[in-house]
N, CA and C atoms as an extended XYZ file, in Angstrom:
561
Properties=species:S:1:pos:R:3:atomname:S:1:resname:S:1:resid:I:1 pbc="F F F"
N        52.468       16.851       67.494 N   UNK     1
C        52.213       18.120       66.747 CA  UNK     1
C        53.173       19.125       66.905 C   UNK     1
N        53.496       19.306       68.239 N   UNK     2
C        54.588       20.356       68.399 CA  UNK     2
C        55.843       20.232       67.645 C   UNK     2
N        56.214       18.989       67.461 N   UNK     3
C        57.446       18.652       66.703 CA  UNK     3
C        57.295       19.172       65.198 C   UNK     3
N        56.167       18.886       64.776 N   UNK     4
C        55.716       19.314       63.312 CA  UNK     4
C        55.989       20.956       63.220 C   UNK     4
N        55.515       21.680       64.201 N   UNK     5
C        55.754       23.023       64.141 CA  UNK     5
C        57.276       23.388       64.141 C   UNK     5
N        58.065       22.590       65.027 N   UNK     6
C        59.448       22.768       65.018 CA  UNK     6
C        60.121       22.334       63.792 C   UNK     6
N        59.721       21.383       63.023 N   UNK     7
C        60.132       20.875       61.924 CA  UNK     7
C        59.913       21.964       60.774 C   UNK     7
N        58.810       22.508       60.727 N   UNK     8
C        58.424       23.437       59.697 CA  UNK     8
C        59.394       24.788       60.012 C   UNK     8
N        59.657       25.087       61.189 N   UNK     9
C        60.557       26.292       61.375 CA  UNK     9
C        62.016       25.892       60.882 C   UNK     9
N        62.391       24.644       61.157 N   UNK    10
C        63.871       24.259       60.843 CA  UNK    10
C        63.797       24.109       59.363 C   UNK    10
N        62.787       23.629       58.587 N   UNK    11
C        62.655       23.682       57.251 CA  UNK    11
C        62.848       25.056       56.545 C   UNK    11
N        62.190       26.036       57.167 N   UNK    12
C        62.260       27.495       56.864 CA  UNK    12
C        63.652       27.924       56.944 C   UNK    12
N        64.296       27.772       57.959 N   UNK    13
C        65.718       28.070       58.146 CA  UNK    13
C        66.608       27.418       57.181 C   UNK    13
N        66.418       26.067       56.888 N   UNK    14
C        67.326       25.388       56.061 CA  UNK    14
C        67.158       25.936       54.602 C   UNK    14
N        65.949       26.183       54.019 N   UNK    15
C        65.605       26.716       52.737 CA  UNK    15
C        66.155       28.088       52.613 C   UNK    15
N        66.002       28.963       53.540 N   UNK    16
C        66.660       30.324       53.504 CA  UNK    16
C        68.102       30.364       53.327 C   UNK    16
N        68.838       29.389       54.099 N   UNK    17
C        70.249       29.184       53.977 CA  UNK    17
C        70.706       28.627       52.676 C   UNK    17
N        69.878       27.616       52.199 N   UNK    18
C        70.353       27.038       50.988 CA  UNK    18
C        70.205       27.883       49.784 C   UNK    18
N        69.206       28.751       49.919 N   UNK    19
C        68.930       29.702       48.717 CA  UNK    19
C        69.446       31.184       48.954 C   UNK    19
N        69.996       31.367       50.179 N   UNK    20
C        70.669       32.568       50.546 CA  UNK    20
C        69.571       33.709       50.462 C   UNK    20
N        68.557       33.502       50.991 N   UNK    21
C        67.364       34.447       51.128 CA  UNK    21
C        67.141       34.841       52.475 C   UNK    21
N        66.817       36.131       52.648 N   UNK    22
C        66.396       36.505       54.191 CA  UNK    22
C        65.190       35.686       54.765 C   UNK    22
N        65.401       35.347       55.931 N   UNK    23
C        64.394       34.565       56.618 CA  UNK    23
C        63.309       35.551       57.105 C   UNK    23
N        62.128       35.464       56.587 N   UNK    24
C        61.087       36.258       57.172 CA  UNK    24
C        60.024       35.434       57.981 C   UNK    24
N        59.202       36.326       58.734 N   UNK    25
C        58.236       35.663       59.456 CA  UNK    25
C        57.145       34.805       58.781 C   UNK    25
N        56.754       35.336       57.511 N   UNK    26
C        55.846       34.911       56.560 CA  UNK    26
C        56.333       33.354       56.184 C   UNK    26
N        57.652       33.560       55.816 N   UNK    27
C        58.411       32.227       55.300 CA  UNK    27
C        58.347       31.096       56.300 C   UNK    27
N        58.648       31.543       57.560 N   UNK    28
C        58.553       30.636       58.837 CA  UNK    28
C        57.249       29.964       58.895 C   UNK    28
N        56.149       30.990       58.752 N   UNK    29
C        54.734       30.515       59.072 CA  UNK    29
C        54.296       29.678       57.782 C   UNK    29
N        54.860       29.886       56.645 N   UNK    30
C        54.537       28.997       55.434 CA  UNK    30
C        55.170       27.548       55.698 C   UNK    30
N        56.419       27.542       56.265 N   UNK    31
C        57.016       26.205       56.527 CA  UNK    31
C        56.360       25.465       57.571 C   UNK    31
N        55.768       26.284       58.644 N   UNK    32
C        54.914       25.601       59.629 CA  UNK    32
C        53.610       25.087       59.108 C   UNK    32
N        53.085       25.818       58.152 N   UNK    33
C        51.733       25.425       57.466 CA  UNK    33
C        52.078       24.318       56.668 C   UNK    33
N        53.052       24.277       55.915 N   UNK    34
C        53.315       23.071       54.953 CA  UNK    34
C        53.624       21.757       55.917 C   UNK    34
N        54.113       21.920       57.163 N   UNK    35
C        54.597       20.799       57.923 CA  UNK    35
C        53.342       20.181       58.716 C   UNK    35
N        52.306       21.108       58.819 N   UNK    36
C        51.048       20.600       59.396 CA  UNK    36
C        49.828       20.263       58.432 C   UNK    36
N        49.907       20.915       57.269 N   UNK    37
C        48.750       20.797       56.490 CA  UNK    37
C        48.466       19.333       56.026 C   UNK    37
N        49.369       18.334       56.068 N   UNK    38
C        49.109       17.190       55.648 CA  UNK    38
C        48.288       16.382       56.664 C   UNK    38
N        48.200       16.980       57.846 N   UNK    39
C        47.288       16.448       58.860 CA  UNK    39
C        45.753       16.829       58.735 C   UNK    39
N        45.622       17.605       57.646 N   UNK    40
C        44.195       18.062       57.136 CA  UNK    40
C        43.311       16.661       57.123 C   UNK    40
N        43.919       15.628       56.733 N   UNK    41
C        43.085       14.469       56.505 CA  UNK    41
C        42.676       13.930       57.991 C   UNK    41
N        43.378       14.369       59.006 N   UNK    42
C        42.892       13.942       60.266 CA  UNK    42
C        41.629       14.651       60.532 C   UNK    42
N        41.405       15.935       60.357 N   UNK    43
C        40.240       16.774       60.459 CA  UNK    43
C        39.200       16.174       59.501 C   UNK    43
N        39.488       15.788       58.503 N   UNK    44
C        38.473       15.277       57.522 CA  UNK    44
C        37.915       13.958       58.114 C   UNK    44
N        38.896       13.140       58.607 N   UNK    45
C        38.382       11.910       59.202 CA  UNK    45
C        37.539       12.023       60.442 C   UNK    45
N        37.955       13.074       61.289 N   UNK    46
C        37.262       13.412       62.534 CA  UNK    46
C        35.845       13.925       62.202 C   UNK    46
N        35.704       14.801       61.239 N   UNK    47
C        34.452       15.351       60.924 CA  UNK    47
C        33.474       14.155       60.230 C   UNK    47
N        34.082       13.404       59.473 N   UNK    48
C        33.370       12.154       58.878 CA  UNK    48
C        33.042       11.243       59.984 C   UNK    48
N        33.903       10.714       60.823 N   UNK    49
C        33.741        9.657       61.750 CA  UNK    49
C        33.558       10.068       63.227 C   UNK    49
N        34.143       11.163       63.763 N   UNK    50
C        33.946       11.549       65.027 CA  UNK    50
C        34.660       10.941       66.189 C   UNK    50
N        35.190        9.736       65.889 N   UNK    51
C        35.933        9.002       67.037 CA  UNK    51
C        37.413        8.917       66.819 C   UNK    51
N        38.122        9.579       67.658 N   UNK    52
C        39.681        9.570       67.543 CA  UNK    52
C        40.181        8.199       67.759 C   UNK    52
N        39.488        7.313       68.279 N   UNK    53
C        39.938        5.970       68.507 CA  UNK    53
C        40.735        5.487       67.229 C   UNK    53
N        39.978        5.407       66.247 N   UNK    54
C        40.438        4.942       64.951 CA  UNK    54
C        41.165        6.093       64.000 C   UNK    54
N        41.654        7.055       64.568 N   UNK    55
C        42.238        8.073       63.643 CA  UNK    55
C        43.358        7.745       62.924 C   UNK    55
N        44.068        6.666       63.251 N   UNK    56
C        45.170        6.252       62.404 CA  UNK    56
C        44.698        6.012       60.994 C   UNK    56
N        43.285        5.839       60.716 N   UNK    57
C        43.086        5.633       59.356 CA  UNK    57
C        43.057        6.904       58.596 C   UNK    57
N        43.080        8.060       59.206 N   UNK    58
C        43.305        9.349       58.388 CA  UNK    58
C        44.494        9.239       57.613 C   UNK    58
N        45.583        8.417       58.020 N   UNK    59
C        46.700        8.384       57.210 CA  UNK    59
C        46.537        7.686       55.859 C   UNK    59
N        45.429        7.312       55.573 N   UNK    60
C        45.186        6.708       54.246 CA  UNK    60
C        44.769        7.632       53.123 C   UNK    60
N        44.668        8.973       53.416 N   UNK    61
C        44.161       10.035       52.451 CA  UNK    61
C        45.401       10.803       51.976 C   UNK    61
N        46.073       11.563       52.883 N   UNK    62
C        47.211       12.460       52.378 CA  UNK    62
C        48.652       11.884       52.916 C   UNK    62
N        48.651       10.924       53.716 N   UNK    63
C        49.993       10.401       54.216 CA  UNK    63
C        50.559        9.421       53.369 C   UNK    63
N        50.653        9.892       52.150 N   UNK    64
C        51.188        8.975       51.003 CA  UNK    64
C        52.305        9.576       50.337 C   UNK    64
N        53.501        9.614       51.007 N   UNK    65
C        54.739       10.571       50.413 CA  UNK    65
C        55.037       10.517       48.903 C   UNK    65
N        54.815        9.158       48.293 N   UNK    66
C        55.229        9.228       46.882 CA  UNK    66
C        54.316        9.843       45.981 C   UNK    66
N        53.060       10.202       46.457 N   UNK    67
C        52.111       10.855       45.805 CA  UNK    67
C        52.055       12.307       46.209 C   UNK    67
N        51.901       12.457       47.613 N   UNK    68
C        51.599       13.843       48.104 CA  UNK    68
C        52.630       14.859       47.710 C   UNK    68
N        54.124       14.395       47.898 N   UNK    69
C        55.147       15.290       47.607 CA  UNK    69
C        55.223       15.747       46.255 C   UNK    69
N        55.396       14.821       45.368 N   UNK    70
C        55.444       15.213       43.931 CA  UNK    70
C        54.190       16.061       43.313 C   UNK    70
N        52.972       15.483       43.796 N   UNK    71
C        51.970       16.386       43.359 CA  UNK    71
C        51.829       17.773       43.898 C   UNK    71
N        52.117       17.809       45.251 N   UNK    72
C        52.165       19.287       45.812 CA  UNK    72
C        53.436       20.042       45.246 C   UNK    72
N        54.587       19.337       44.895 N   UNK    73
C        55.649       20.026       44.398 CA  UNK    73
C        55.246       20.698       43.002 C   UNK    73
N        54.630       19.846       42.132 N   UNK    74
C        54.314       20.418       40.872 CA  UNK    74
C        53.222       21.602       40.991 C   UNK    74
N        52.226       21.391       41.959 N   UNK    75
C        51.077       22.418       42.117 CA  UNK    75
C        51.768       23.677       42.651 C   UNK    75
N        52.777       23.558       43.517 N   UNK    76
C        53.348       24.887       44.192 CA  UNK    76
C        54.296       25.360       43.401 C   UNK    76
N        54.884       24.650       42.414 N   UNK    77
C        56.033       25.184       41.484 CA  UNK    77
C        55.712       26.593       40.929 C   UNK    77
N        54.470       26.694       40.713 N   UNK    78
C        53.989       28.090       40.108 CA  UNK    78
C        54.493       29.164       40.908 C   UNK    78
N        54.675       29.083       42.136 N   UNK    79
C        54.976       30.167       42.812 CA  UNK    79
C        56.506       30.530       42.852 C   UNK    79
N        57.382       29.733       43.558 N   UNK    80
C        58.730       30.015       43.519 CA  UNK    80
C        59.468       28.740       43.744 C   UNK    80
N        60.731       28.637       43.390 N   UNK    81
C        61.514       27.403       43.752 CA  UNK    81
C        61.629       27.357       45.161 C   UNK    81
N        61.938       28.422       45.832 N   UNK    82
C        62.147       28.281       47.313 CA  UNK    82
C        60.995       27.762       48.066 C   UNK    82
N        59.707       28.351       47.700 N   UNK    83
C        58.466       27.953       48.329 CA  UNK    83
C        58.219       26.394       48.088 C   UNK    83
N        58.488       26.008       46.885 N   UNK    84
C        58.315       24.649       46.365 CA  UNK    84
C        59.170       23.641       47.207 C   UNK    84
N        60.555       24.110       47.282 N   UNK    85
C        61.482       23.258       48.209 CA  UNK    85
C        61.148       23.258       49.608 C   UNK    85
N        60.434       24.481       50.096 N   UNK    86
C        60.016       24.466       51.451 CA  UNK    86
C        58.959       23.356       51.641 C   UNK    86
N        57.946       23.359       50.827 N   UNK    87
C        56.893       22.485       50.737 CA  UNK    87
C        57.420       21.001       50.950 C   UNK    87
N        58.345       20.549       49.823 N   UNK    88
C        58.843       19.278       49.826 CA  UNK    88
C        59.613       19.032       51.177 C   UNK    88
N        60.332       19.710       51.726 N   UNK    89
C        61.232       19.425       52.915 CA  UNK    89
C        60.335       19.462       54.164 C   UNK    89
N        59.442       20.499       54.160 N   UNK    90
C        58.443       20.418       55.430 CA  UNK    90
C        57.597       19.000       55.346 C   UNK    90
N        57.177       18.793       54.383 N   UNK    91
C        56.241       17.508       54.097 CA  UNK    91
C        57.089       16.275       54.362 C   UNK    91
N        58.289       16.228       53.759 N   UNK    92
C        59.168       15.055       54.184 CA  UNK    92
C        59.432       14.934       55.546 C   UNK    92
N        59.685       16.067       56.240 N   UNK    93
C        60.030       15.931       57.646 CA  UNK    93
C        58.832       15.503       58.429 C   UNK    93
N        57.530       15.873       58.011 N   UNK    94
C        56.433       15.470       58.692 CA  UNK    94
C        56.314       13.876       58.548 C   UNK    94
N        56.612       13.409       57.358 N   UNK    95
C        56.361       12.114       57.213 CA  UNK    95
C        57.306       11.206       58.029 C   UNK    95
N        58.572       11.629       58.048 N   UNK    96
C        59.556       10.955       58.786 CA  UNK    96
C        59.056       10.994       60.373 C   UNK    96
N        58.555       12.171       60.753 N   UNK    97
C        58.101       12.347       62.138 CA  UNK    97
C        56.992       11.412       62.389 C   UNK    97
N        55.981       11.247       61.457 N   UNK    98
C        54.998       10.347       61.675 CA  UNK    98
C        55.393        8.792       61.478 C   UNK    98
N        56.536        8.558       61.101 N   UNK    99
C        57.136        7.164       60.958 CA  UNK    99
C        57.720        6.643       62.303 C   UNK    99
N        57.888        7.609       63.217 N   UNK   100
C        58.466        7.354       64.525 CA  UNK   100
C        57.640        7.516       65.707 C   UNK   100
N        57.330        6.472       66.540 N   UNK   101
C        56.465        6.726       67.616 CA  UNK   101
C        55.044        6.345       67.613 C   UNK   101
N        54.194        7.368       67.466 N   UNK   102
C        52.866        7.119       67.529 CA  UNK   102
C        52.267        6.704       66.328 C   UNK   102
N        51.055        6.303       66.061 N   UNK   103
C        50.514        5.898       64.733 CA  UNK   103
C        51.129        4.465       64.408 C   UNK   103
N        50.685        4.011       63.251 N   UNK   104
C        50.972        2.800       62.740 CA  UNK   104
C        51.768        3.129       61.392 C   UNK   104
N        52.584        3.942       61.427 N   UNK   105
C        53.563        4.362       60.415 CA  UNK   105
C        52.968        4.860       59.110 C   UNK   105
N        53.654        5.005       58.078 N   UNK   106
C        53.359        5.727       56.895 CA  UNK   106
C        53.552        4.694       55.675 C   UNK   106
N        52.682        4.956       54.660 N   UNK   107
C        52.734        3.897       53.533 CA  UNK   107
C        53.767        4.489       52.554 C   UNK   107
N        55.016        4.435       52.835 N   UNK   108
C        56.114        5.159       52.191 CA  UNK   108
C        56.170        4.735       50.592 C   UNK   108
N        55.718        3.445       50.369 N   UNK   109
C        55.920        3.171       48.945 CA  UNK   109
C        54.616        2.950       48.258 C   UNK   109
N        53.588        3.595       48.800 N   UNK   110
C        52.174        3.700       48.066 CA  UNK   110
C        52.326        4.716       46.838 C   UNK   110
N        51.881        4.274       45.643 N   UNK   111
C        50.980        3.225       45.251 CA  UNK   111
C        51.503        1.839       44.948 C   UNK   111
N        52.801        1.684       45.082 N   UNK   112
C        53.472        0.427       44.694 CA  UNK   112
C        53.226       -0.596       45.765 C   UNK   112
N        53.252       -0.148       47.036 N   UNK   113
C        52.915       -1.223       48.171 CA  UNK   113
C        52.106       -0.392       49.217 C   UNK   113
N        51.227       -1.150       49.884 N   UNK   114
C        50.316       -0.526       50.800 CA  UNK   114
C        50.847       -0.732       52.206 C   UNK   114
N        52.083       -1.377       52.285 N   UNK   115
C        52.720       -1.621       53.617 CA  UNK   115
C        52.988       -0.237       54.303 C   UNK   115
N        52.681       -0.341       55.820 N   UNK   116
C        52.994        0.858       56.668 CA  UNK   116
C        54.361        0.599       57.193 C   UNK   116
N        55.205        1.640       57.321 N   UNK   117
C        56.543        1.584       57.829 CA  UNK   117
C        56.488        2.458       59.071 C   UNK   117
N        57.222        2.002       60.079 N   UNK   118
C        57.575        2.800       61.275 CA  UNK   118
C        58.758        2.338       61.778 C   UNK   118
N        59.449        3.353       62.557 N   UNK   119
C        60.965        3.286       62.947 CA  UNK   119
C        60.950        3.353       64.518 C   UNK   119
N        61.945        2.631       65.056 N   UNK   120
C        62.198        2.887       66.348 CA  UNK   120
C        61.148        2.703       67.474 C   UNK   120
N        60.842        3.780       68.266 N   UNK   121
C        59.989        3.728       69.277 CA  UNK   121
C        58.555        3.469       68.905 C   UNK   121
N        57.932        2.692       69.752 N   UNK   122
C        56.422        2.496       69.443 CA  UNK   122
C        55.655        2.863       70.665 C   UNK   122
N        54.853        3.957       70.681 N   UNK   123
C        53.869        4.170       71.745 CA  UNK   123
C        52.738        3.040       71.843 C   UNK   123
N        52.393        2.817       72.990 N   UNK   124
C        51.259        1.957       73.251 CA  UNK   124
C        50.413        2.369       74.486 C   UNK   124
N        49.127        1.864       74.420 N   UNK   125
C        48.242        2.262       75.392 CA  UNK   125
C        48.801        1.795       76.748 C   UNK   125
N        48.736        2.485       77.884 N   UNK   126
C        49.103        2.228       79.061 CA  UNK   126
C        48.640        0.796       79.584 C   UNK   126
N        47.395        0.475       79.235 N   UNK   127
C        46.881       -0.793       79.707 CA  UNK   127
C        46.831       -1.971       78.737 C   UNK   127
N        47.688       -1.664       77.691 N   UNK   128
C        47.813       -2.914       76.717 CA  UNK   128
C        49.146       -3.263       76.450 C   UNK   128
N        49.366       -4.472       75.971 N   UNK   129
C        50.846       -5.009       75.798 CA  UNK   129
C        51.567       -4.167       74.643 C   UNK   129
N        52.958       -4.020       74.952 N   UNK   130
C        53.658       -3.431       73.988 CA  UNK   130
C        53.907       -4.170       72.772 C   UNK   130
N        54.304       -3.529       71.681 N   UNK   131
C        54.666       -4.112       70.510 CA  UNK   131
C        56.223       -4.448       70.686 C   UNK   131
N        56.824       -5.457       70.518 N   UNK   132
C        58.238       -5.656       70.787 CA  UNK   132
C        59.048       -4.781       70.027 C   UNK   132
N        60.150       -4.200       70.523 N   UNK   133
C        61.030       -3.265       69.903 CA  UNK   133
C        61.671       -3.827       68.610 C   UNK   133
N        61.539       -2.920       67.621 N   UNK   134
C        62.432       -3.387       66.350 CA  UNK   134
C        62.767       -2.010       65.894 C   UNK   134
N        63.934       -1.967       64.976 N   UNK   135
C        64.454       -0.763       64.377 CA  UNK   135
C        63.435       -0.410       63.296 C   UNK   135
N        62.916       -1.377       62.647 N   UNK   136
C        61.932       -0.925       61.501 CA  UNK   136
C        60.783       -1.922       61.669 C   UNK   136
N        59.605       -1.394       61.632 N   UNK   137
C        58.358       -2.056       61.664 CA  UNK   137
C        57.698       -1.937       60.297 C   UNK   137
N        57.249       -3.106       59.861 N   UNK   138
C        56.374       -2.960       58.704 CA  UNK   138
C        55.143       -3.776       58.845 C   UNK   138
N        54.066       -3.301       58.540 N   UNK   139
C        52.736       -3.928       58.583 CA  UNK   139
C        52.078       -3.810       57.292 C   UNK   139
N        51.432       -5.015       56.931 N   UNK   140
C        50.448       -4.978       55.805 CA  UNK   140
C        49.289       -4.021       56.125 C   UNK   140
N        48.789       -3.424       55.047 N   UNK   141
C        47.666       -2.552       55.456 CA  UNK   141
C        46.527       -3.145       56.077 C   UNK   141
N        46.216       -4.273       55.718 N   UNK   142
C        45.260       -5.243       56.240 CA  UNK   142
C        45.481       -5.539       57.805 C   UNK   142
N        46.603       -5.500       58.224 N   UNK   143
C        46.983       -5.799       59.563 CA  UNK   143
C        46.668       -4.763       60.509 C   UNK   143
N        46.762       -3.478       59.994 N   UNK   144
C        46.801       -2.259       60.908 CA  UNK   144
C        45.627       -2.129       61.795 C   UNK   144
N        44.381       -2.496       61.460 N   UNK   145
C        43.330       -2.339       62.225 CA  UNK   145
C        43.369       -3.302       63.485 C   UNK   145
N        43.866       -4.474       63.235 N   UNK   146
C        43.867       -5.514       64.325 CA  UNK   146
C        44.945       -5.093       65.191 C   UNK   146
N        46.144       -4.683       64.757 N   UNK   147
C        47.090       -3.885       65.554 CA  UNK   147
C        46.687       -2.918       66.540 C   UNK   147
N        45.825       -2.002       65.933 N   UNK   148
C        45.409       -0.811       66.622 CA  UNK   148
C        44.547       -1.402       67.831 C   UNK   148
N        43.652       -2.192       67.378 N   UNK   149
C        42.722       -2.762       68.490 CA  UNK   149
C        43.506       -3.516       69.546 C   UNK   149
N        44.428       -4.265       69.299 N   UNK   150
C        45.207       -5.008       70.305 CA  UNK   150
C        46.157       -4.059       71.094 C   UNK   150
N        46.912       -3.182       70.331 N   UNK   151
C        47.917       -2.397       71.004 CA  UNK   151
C        47.627       -0.873       71.170 C   UNK   151
N        46.587       -0.455       70.465 N   UNK   152
C        46.214        0.924       70.263 CA  UNK   152
C        45.614        1.625       71.662 C   UNK   152
N        45.765        2.908       71.681 N   UNK   153
C        45.209        3.700       72.854 CA  UNK   153
C        44.185        4.470       72.419 C   UNK   153
N        42.790        4.013       72.991 N   UNK   154
C        41.595        4.861       72.393 CA  UNK   154
C        41.599        6.289       73.009 C   UNK   154
N        42.419        6.626       73.929 N   UNK   155
C        42.433        7.798       74.507 CA  UNK   155
C        43.821        8.347       74.182 C   UNK   155
N        44.411        8.147       72.852 N   UNK   156
C        45.796        8.613       72.571 CA  UNK   156
C        45.983       10.078       72.516 C   UNK   156
N        44.870       10.812       72.204 N   UNK   157
C        45.188       12.312       72.207 CA  UNK   157
C        45.460       12.777       73.715 C   UNK   157
N        44.585       12.241       74.611 N   UNK   158
C        44.897       12.848       75.991 CA  UNK   158
C        46.186       12.251       76.592 C   UNK   158
N        46.336       10.969       76.315 N   UNK   159
C        47.538       10.428       76.993 CA  UNK   159
C        48.837       10.708       76.259 C   UNK   159
N        48.856       11.286       75.069 N   UNK   160
C        50.110       11.617       74.311 CA  UNK   160
C        50.352       13.204       74.438 C   UNK   160
N        49.176       14.039       74.233 N   UNK   161
C        49.471       15.291       74.094 CA  UNK   161
C        49.095       16.054       75.544 C   UNK   161
N        48.565       15.360       76.461 N   UNK   162
C        48.215       16.087       77.647 CA  UNK   162
C        48.610       15.496       78.859 C   UNK   162
N        49.589       14.488       78.799 N   UNK   163
C        50.366       13.923       80.013 CA  UNK   163
C        51.857       13.850       79.591 C   UNK   163
N        52.680       13.767       80.627 N   UNK   164
C        54.115       13.716       80.433 CA  UNK   164
C        54.384       12.255       80.016 C   UNK   164
N        55.168       12.062       78.993 N   UNK   165
C        55.643       10.596       78.669 CA  UNK   165
C        56.654       10.962       77.587 C   UNK   165
N        57.594       10.023       77.382 N   UNK   166
C        58.811       10.187       76.510 CA  UNK   166
C        58.518       10.694       75.207 C   UNK   166
N        57.323       10.562       74.565 N   UNK   167
C        56.982       10.944       73.199 CA  UNK   167
C        56.658       12.458       73.383 C   UNK   167
N        55.832       12.856       74.316 N   UNK   168
C        55.550       14.235       74.576 CA  UNK   168
C        56.843       15.214       74.922 C   UNK   168
N        57.587       14.541       75.756 N   UNK   169
C        58.778       15.429       76.136 CA  UNK   169
C        59.707       15.557       74.847 C   UNK   169
N        59.888       14.384       74.138 N   UNK   170
C        60.737       14.510       72.860 CA  UNK   170
C        60.114       15.633       71.885 C   UNK   170
N        58.831       15.523       71.766 N   UNK   171
C        58.185       16.713       70.969 CA  UNK   171
C        58.488       18.100       71.384 C   UNK   171
N        58.204       18.233       72.748 N   UNK   172
C        58.439       19.651       73.332 CA  UNK   172
C        59.951       20.012       73.160 C   UNK   172
N        60.908       19.191       73.405 N   UNK   173
C        62.151       19.463       73.270 CA  UNK   173
C        62.604       19.911       71.785 C   UNK   173
N        61.984       19.030       70.761 N   UNK   174
C        62.342       19.415       69.528 CA  UNK   174
C        61.886       20.732       69.135 C   UNK   174
N        60.695       21.041       69.636 N   UNK   175
C        59.963       22.389       69.358 CA  UNK   175
C        60.779       23.561       69.880 C   UNK   175
N        61.230       23.387       71.285 N   UNK   176
C        61.977       24.330       71.927 CA  UNK   176
C        63.410       24.554       71.283 C   UNK   176
N        63.945       23.484       70.841 N   UNK   177
C        65.161       23.588       70.034 CA  UNK   177
C        65.035       24.405       68.752 C   UNK   177
N        63.939       24.108       68.103 N   UNK   178
C        63.574       24.762       66.862 CA  UNK   178
C        63.537       26.412       67.156 C   UNK   178
N        62.681       26.698       68.274 N   UNK   179
C        62.428       28.060       68.498 CA  UNK   179
C        63.814       28.785       68.920 C   UNK   179
N        64.620       27.996       69.625 N   UNK   180
C        66.036       28.519       70.042 CA  UNK   180
C        66.725       28.808       68.762 C   UNK   180
N        66.971       28.012       67.809 N   UNK   181
C        67.475       28.199       66.571 CA  UNK   181
C        66.986       29.357       65.850 C   UNK   181
N        65.787       29.372       65.763 N   UNK   182
C        64.956       30.554       65.110 CA  UNK   182
C        65.357       31.876       65.765 C   UNK   182
N        65.390       31.812       67.105 N   UNK   183
C        65.796       33.157       67.768 CA  UNK   183
C        67.095       33.508       67.362 C   UNK   183
N        68.012       32.613       67.301 N   UNK   184
C        69.447       32.862       67.048 CA  UNK   184
C        69.621       33.308       65.574 C   UNK   184
N        68.918       32.713       64.696 N   UNK   185
C        68.926       33.128       63.297 CA  UNK   185
C        68.251       34.520       62.937 C   UNK   185
N        67.241       34.816       63.571 N   UNK   186
C        66.538       35.916       63.364 CA  UNK   186
C        67.162       37.253       64.194 C   UNK   186
N        68.142       36.824       65.174 N   UNK   187
C        68.634       38.001       66.071 CA  UNK   187
C        69.495       38.885       65.193 C   UNK   187
């Protein structure tokens, strides 16, 4: 989640540079909002089901880039081109982030394919077997629940966000870099 905040900051900086507009705090906050709003489906899932163990299922609602980005792009295009591009870039960065590390990937080609795609590092429960390393993972939608049961961490929120481990450290570093860049740009 920290990295999503950082990606929203970086998106804001990029869009302000591309369009040669002054970078304001509201624009940065908007970029952060766009980078995390796609996880609104996690809150919907939690309210509906209450058990974070199977929270990967939340990615079946909004985590569908070929639908989410174009629909959002059209809906937001009534505001301004800069805000619309900020939405698209922040959302795209969020989906890329969700395709690396935790979770069971993103359905990048939905509605054409329901396959989940993930890249590089795969987090696993400390007490469960690891998924062998691959550059690209692809799982059929029907396989994800069995994979989560076999390799998933029922305490993933605590173990990922409240303990030091490579993924948490990478997210913190990414966030701190984004803050440093923001500081330099706003100076």
